[in-house]
N, C-alpha and C positions, 0 to 999 in steps of 0.2 A: 348652341350648347357644345357641339363638336369642335367648333373653332376655339371656344374657351378652354376645352380640355387639351387641345393641341398647344395652346399658348402656355398652359400650366406645365405640360411635359417639356416644352422647349425651355421654359424658365428654369425647370429643375436641371435639365441638361447643362444649361449655362452655368448654374451654380456649381455643379460637379466639376465642370471644366475649370472654373475659377478657383477651385479648392487647391491650395498648396499643401504639399507634404513636408512636415517639419520634424526633425529629430532634435529633441531637447535633451542635452547632456548636462547633468548636474553632479558636482563633487562636494566635498566636505565644506567648502566655502559657502555653499547654499545654506546648509544648516547653521553654520556659524553666523552668517549674515542675519538670520532670523532670530539669533540670540540663544540658540541651543549650545550648551557648554559641552561640546563633544571632541575637544582637542585631545591629542595624545597625553598632554600634561594632565588634563582633567581626569582622564581615565587612570593615569598613574596614581593620582591622589585617591581616587575611588578604590583602586586595587590595593593600595598600601593600607587603607583602613580595613579592608577585608583580611589582610595578612597580619594585622596587629596581634591577634591572639592565636595565631597558627604557628606551630612549631616549624623551625627552619627545615626540618627533615620532611615536611609535607608541602613545602613550596614547590612549584613546578620548576623544571630546568630553566624555563624562560625567565622566571622571577629571579632565580639564583644568578643566572648569567647577567641579567640587567643590573642586579645589585652590585656585582663586582665591576662590571663595565663602567658604571656611573659612580663608583667609589661611594656607594651608599646613598647617592642622591636620587635614585629612582623613586618616583612617586612622592617626593617631598615638595611642599608648596614653593619653597624658595629656589629650587634647582630644576635642572633639565628644561629650561625655557626654550632652548633651541631645538628640542626634539619635536618632530612631527611624525606622521605615519610613514612618510617616505624614509625618514631616518631609521625607523624601526624595521621596515622591510629590508633595508640595506644591512642593518645589524643582524637580522635573521639569516640573510644570505651569507654574510661574512662568518657567522658562527658555524654554520653548516660546513663551509669551506675549510675553516680552521680545523674542525674535527676530522674531516676527510684527510687533510694533508698530514696531520700528526698521528692519526689513528689512536688518539687518546684525548684527554681533556686539557692538556697543557695549553694548546692554542686558544681554546675557548675561554680560559680563565686569565692567562697571562697578558692578553691584549697585544701580543706581538703580531705584526702584519704578515700577510701571506708571503710577501716578497722575501722577508727575512728567512722564512722556512725554506724557500727554494734556493736561496743564494748563500746562506751563511749557517752551516751546521754548527759552527763553533758556539753560536748563541744558544742553541739547544743544549749542548754539552755544558755550557756555563750555567744554564738553568738547572741542570741536574746537580751541579756542585752546590748551587744555592739551596736546593732541596735538602741537602745534608745539614745545612745550617738550620733550616726550619725544623727538621725532625728533632734535633737536639734541644730545641727551645720549646716546641709545642707539645711533643709526645702524643700527637694524634696517630702516628704510625709507630708500631713497636716491632721488635724482633721476636718471633715465636721460638720457644725452647722446649716444647713438649712433643716434638717429633711429627707434627702434622705436615702435610705437603707444603703448605704456605710458610715461607720463612718470615715474610713481612705481613703483619696483621694490623687491622684498624682497631683502635681503641674506641669502640662504639659508645661506651658510657661517656667518655670525654667529648666525643664528637657531638652527641645529641644533647649534651648539657649546654651547648651554646644556643642562646635564644636571641631574639631581636634586642632584648634589653641589655645583654652583656656582649653584644657583637663587637663593640668597639675594642674589646680586649684581644680579639683575634689579630695576630700580627701581620698576616699576609694571606695570599690567595690559596695556599696549599690546603687549608681547611676546606675551601669551597670545592676543590677537586675531589676530596674524599667524600664530601657530602653529596656531590653529584654521583659518585660511585655508589653510594648507599641508595640513592633514588633509583638507579638502574637495577640494583639487586632487589629492592623492594618490589619493583614492577614485575620482575620475573617470578618472584616468590608468590605474589598475588595471583598471577596467571597460572601458577602451578606448572610452569614449564622451565626447563633448564635450571631447576631449583638450586643445584649445587654450583652454579656458575661462579658466584662470588662469595658464598657463605663461609668458606674456610678463612676468608680474610677479616671476618668480623668477630671481635671478642666482646662477650657480655660480662656482666658482673660475676666475679668468681674465677674468671678465666685469666684476668690480668696477671695473677701471680705466676702463671706459666710463661710469661713473656719478659722481655728485657728491654729496657729503655735504650734507644739508639742515641749515642752521644758523638760529639765531634771526634773524640779520640778512639772510637771503636767502629765507626761506620766504614764499610768496605767499598771499594770501587765498584764491584758488581752490584751492590745494593743501590749505589747512586746512578749508575749508568744503565742497568738492565732491569733489576727487579722492581724498582720504584715505578718507572713508566709502564712496566709490563703488567702491573695489576689493574691498570685502567682499561675499561672496555673499548673495543674497536667501534668504528662507526656502525657496523652491522648490529651491534648490541644496543647502541644508543638510538638508532633510527626509530624503532617502534615506540620507544619511550617519549622521544621528542614529538612524534606525531600525536600521541595521546595527550601530552601536555599542551600542544597547540590547540587541540579540541577543547580542552578545559578553558584556555584563554579565550577562544572564540565564543564559547557559551557565556563566559563572564562579561565579555564586551557586549554581547547581544542584550543581556540583562541591563547593562549600563545604558545603552542607547534607548531601550524600551522605557526605562525610568525617566530619562531626559525628555523623550518625546511626550510622555504623559504629563509633564509639568507645564504650567502656564509660562509663557515667555515674558521677557521684560516689557514688551509692548502691551501686556495684559491679554493678548490673544492666545488661543491654543495653537498647537503646531499645525493642525489641519487648515485652520482659517488663514494663518500667516503664510503658509506655503502656497496656498491657493492664490492669495493676494499677490505674491511676488511673481509666480508663474504667469498669472493672467495679465499683469501689468507689462511684463516683458513680451509675451506672445501676442497680445492684442494691440501693440503699439501701431502696427500697420493697418489695422482694421480689415485685414484680408481674411477670407475664409481659409481655415487651416485644419488639416488632419494632423494631430500632434501625437508623436510617440515619445516616451520618456525613457532614456537610458540613465539609470541612477547608480552612481558609484558608491553611494552611501548605503547603510543598512536600514535607515528609516524609510517610512512610507508617506511621502507627501501626497496631497490631494489637489487635483485640478478639476474644477467643476466645468461642465460643458456650457457653452453659451451659443448664441446665434452664429457667431463667427468661429468658434472653436469646437472641434470634435476631438475628444480624447480617445486615442486608440490604446495600444498596449503600453504597459509600464514594466520595465525589466530592471530588477535589482541585480546587477551583474555578479555581485559577490554574495548574494543571498540577502535575506531580510529578517527582521525581528519576527515577522509573522511565521517564519519557518520553524522557529524554535520549538513550538508545541507539536510539530508534526514529525520530528525525527526522534530516534531512540536516544536514550540518555547518554550513551557513549559517543554520540555524534553531536554536531552543532548545526544550526540553521544558517550560519554565515561562514565565510572562509577568510583566512588570513594567509598571506604568502608573498612571494616575490615574483617579478615578471618572468615569464618563460624565456624571453629573449636572453636573459642572463646566462642560462646554462649552455647556450650556443657558444659562449666564450670558453667553456670548459667541457668539450665533447667527451673527454675521457671519464667524466664524472656524471654524465647524463642520467644513468640509472640511479645513482645515489641522490641527486638533487631534484629530479623531476617531481618527487612526492611532495616537495615543499613549494612548488610553484602554484600560482593562482590557477593556471590552466588545468593542472592535474587535480587540484583540490576542488575546483568548480565541477569538473567531470564527476568526481567522487560524490559531491553533494547532490548533483542532479540524479545520479544513480540511486542514492539512498532515498531521495524524495519520490522517485518513480516507484520504488518498492513500497514505501509507507503510504503514499496516496496515488495509487495506480490510475485513478480517474481524473487526477488533476491535469488540466490543460497546460502544456508546455508553452511558455510565452516566447514568441519569436518576433523580432523586429525586422522591418523592411528598411534597409539602408539606402535604397534608391530614392533619395529625397531631393526636394528643391532647396531646402535650407537646413543648415546645421547650426543650432544655437547652443553655445557653451556658457555656463554660468557656475562659478564657484569651484572650478577645477584648476589646479595649479599647472597642469600640462607637464608634469615631471616625467622622468623616464619610467616610473613605476607602472604606467598604464599604456606604454607605447604600442604594445601588441594589439590592444583594442582599437586604438586610433588608426593604426595601419590597416586593419581590416575594414573599418568604416570608410576611410579615404579611398581604398582600393575599390570597394563596391560602388561608392558614389562617383568614382572617377573624377576627383576634384580638379585634375589638370585639364581634362578635355571637355568636361561638362559645364553647365551654367550654375552649378551649385554655389550658393552663397554661404559663407561662414561668418556668423556673428559671435563675437566674444564680448560678453558683458562683464564689467569690472566695477569695483567700488573700493574706496580706501578702507583700510582695516587696522585695528589696534596692533601695535608692535611692529608695524612695517618699517623696513629700512627706508628712511626718507631721503637718502642720497640720490635716488632716482625718482622721477615723477611716476605716479601710478600708471599714466599712459605709456611711458617708456618701458616700465617693467612689464606691462601686459603685452606690448608688442614684442618684447624680447622673449617672452615665454612662447608666444605663437611661432616666432622665428625658429626657436630651438626645437619645437615639436616638428615643424615642417622640414627643417634641415635633417633631423634624425630620420624622418619618414623617407626622404629621398635616399639617404645613405643606406639604410637597412633594407629598403626595397630594391636597391641596386638600379635606381632610375636616374643616374647622374645626368642623362640627357635632358632631364626635367628640373635641373637645379635652379632654374629661374622661377620656380613655382610661386614664391612670395611676391616677386615683381609682377607676375602674370595676374595673380589674384587682386593685387592693388590696382593695376592698370584697368582691369575689367570691372572694378568696383565690386568685387566678390568677397573681399575681406573687410569686415566692418567692425570697428570697436565702439562700444557704447557704454557710457557710465550710468549707473543707477544709484538712487538714494533710498535705502531701505526704510529710513525714518519717514520720508515723504510718502512712500508707497503704503506703509502700514497705517500712517495717519489718515490718508484718504480712505483706505478700506474701513478703518474704524469709524470714520465719520459717516460713510455710506451705510454701514451696518446699524448705526444708532438711529438713522432717519426712519 
């Protein structure tokens, strides 16, 4: 009997020794492969339907800025095909920088690049001259004549009369600048703080008679060069409004993902079964005992059922999950949207302004809110000292470089025996000029090259060659149709 027990103990020890630690990283391509319609374009269509009966004056700053940036194509079925979440994060970063550089909304709306702001002030002066032409045509901005402090006033009745239905009649972007100004004014009014910051600039019904239309033959140079840009709020005024509007966007996107996850997929399976089938097929290929941790860049919550060879450890939705939405106060969101923290290192003079919009800052803020709302909730931590890193459905774009740098540093991928597996599949709309294998390897090479450069480890610039020589970089193709068909067949038996 004693010998039998010793045998069992030794067998258990052998199993523990044989167990490999795997970090499974999934991106939006994971959900898309399963058939979940969660692209930026799909959310745009969803968001556009939400806004159909909403006054333009109640659109968020993000909605307004996207509307002008895409020339009205935002959220329409036939347009913005080339937009993805990386494009949006870049757009958000560029918009914040535009406002900082100009200290008003001109950059946000006009679409002029940052380089022109730094190099060519004549373009800004030219834009001011153009404003004079706009004023004489649209009459959104009037000259006050009743002795109030503000000489230039916004014709609020005319401004708010513009709806999505008659938007085509607006001649150019100056209307959007004033509408954004109204959004900022409304924010501070609702907060009952700095109430008089912009109010003098808005005229309501009955007040228009005390104003004078600005025409091309009576507009003054000071009005063009000083007072017009001067009425727009600085970045300090815009920052809290933009943060609030990002929270709105985050909440709406969380609802969108929850709705999509709750639907049956094209395969006829629900999301939980389909996600389990894909992860199990990829992870169980080697038939090795594995302790699996999941690092999820999506907001959805896939399921991995344990088996004899797979032990499922922690799962971390690094940018929050749809499950958080019911836990946080209404003014917050359970997920985060932002741009990579690495970006602000290129603009050290603006670190204090831009940090609030980075994923790192917003994630810290979300974790703080969650710890207050659910103090007993266990904080999920992943162990990045692993034997294998499996990546599926992540584009490996610059947007998440900071995360991969942390993982690669902890795992010490240059000196260790860590294996990196990148799983790929062909997908609709892909540029067919390169094979899917070449495209996948190019993405990995880009990620590793940026990792070496930003980590200042130029002495390790042969990392890709080393991984290939040691057979530690493996590319594998999968067929989601075959995987789900096999799963469905097993389930029906």
